[in-house]
N, C-alpha and C positions, 0 to 999 in steps of 0.2 A: 583332602585334597582333591580333586574331580580324576575321572578313571584316566583321562587322554595322557597326561605328565607320566603317571605310571608305566601306562602302555608303552611310551616312547622309551622310559631308562632299561623296559622288560625285552623291549627289541633291540635295543643297543646290543643289552647281554645275550641275546640268542645271537646276534650279528658278528659279535667276536666268540663266543665260547662255543662249542659244537658239540656239549655233552649236556643230555636230558638232565642226568642228577645234579650237576652244578649250575645250568640254569636255573633251577627249582629252587636251589639255597640260594644262589645269587639273586634271585629276586624276588621273594619273599625277603629276606635281608632290606635289599635295595628300599621294597616297600616301604616299610617299619621307618629305613634311615629318612624317606624323603616324607612322610608323614610326621617326622619332628619339622621340618622346615614351615616357616609359617605361611597358610594358605589358604584358599576359600572353599569351602563346600556346598552344595545344594543347598542344605539343612542345615539353622540352625539350632542345637540342640540335640538330644537322642534320639536315635531310627525308631525306638520302641515309641516313640511319642507321636510320632506320623500315622495318622492314621485319614482312612477315607479318600477324600479326593485328593488331597495333597500327596499321600503316600502314592496315588496313581502318575500323578507330575513327576514327586522325584525317581520313579521308575522308567518313565517315559525320556525324562533328561540323560538319565543311565543310559539307555538304550544308545538314544542319539551319542553319547560323549563315544561308549563304543566302536558305534559304527564310525565315527569321526576319524577316531583312535585307527582303527584297521582299514581305512581307504588312506591316510597317510604314511601309513608304515606301509600297503601295497605299495603307491606311489613310489615310495624311495628305495624298496627293495626288489619287488619284481622286473625283471626276471634274476632270483638268483638261486644258485643250488642249496643256500641257506636258510630259504624262505619259512621249513616247516619249524626251522628252531627259532627263528627271529620271533614267527607268532605264538609258539610256546614261550618265548620270553614273556612278551607281551599278553599273554593271559593268566600265565602263574602272577605277573607282578600285581594283577585286580585280584585274586585270590583271596587277599585277607580281607577284603570288602567285600566280596561275595559271599565270604564265610560271616560277616557281620550279618547282613543282609538274610541269610539262611536262618541263622540265631535268631533275628526277629521273627522270619515265617512260621518257624518253627516252634513261637513261644515257649523261648528258652528252657525246652527241654532236654538240653543235652548238654553236659558235666562239659565236653571238650570245646564245645562252640562259646560256650558262657565264659569261658579262661579265655580264648583267643581273642572275642568279645573284649573282655576286662582290659586285657593288656595294648586292644589295640585302641581304645579309650584312654588309657594312661599316657600312650606315644602323643596320643591330641590335646594331653591338657595345657602344655607349653603356648602354642600357636591360639589359642583362644583368649590370649591378653594384647594382643595386636588389636588395630582395625582391619577394618573391612577392606577399606582401599589399599591400602598397604600389604595385606595377606593376597588379594587378588593383581596387582600390581607383581608382586615378588613371584608369584606362583606363574604368571604368566612369562619374566623373565625368564622363569627355571625352564618353562614349554620351549622357551625359543632356542635356551643352548642345548638343549638337548636337540633338537631340530636342529642344530649344526652341527651336532655330534654323528648325527645321523647319516648328517648329507656326507661329511667326511669319511665312514663308515661305506659307505654303499659303492 
């Protein structure tokens, strides 16, 4: 799943839960649950197989995605006394993907990162059996649903 929907879910968690520990736990769980849904990613195949120019394009898309998510969250919740919790939830919700990237950048040298990556890949397995169009449309509908939730939380 691209980062934007994950960030929206994390923001919704942060908007309702004002405990850093619970936000952390729930946002991580929500990330993995969301990744079991049909979705589209920027890359097809495993991250460690993406090299050179394709890797730079992947990183650029990821940063644009993060920026877009932050702008949408800012729009819905600024000003809010809970904005730090909301952004904490949004950032924690993309942490598993960040750890996957870190695993790739460190050459899979750290056992804990390899284990998180293996679990993350296992979660993604069922969604690879559906078509690109279905995955893309489903992820769009999911994102619109979370935006509606955010609208009612503000």
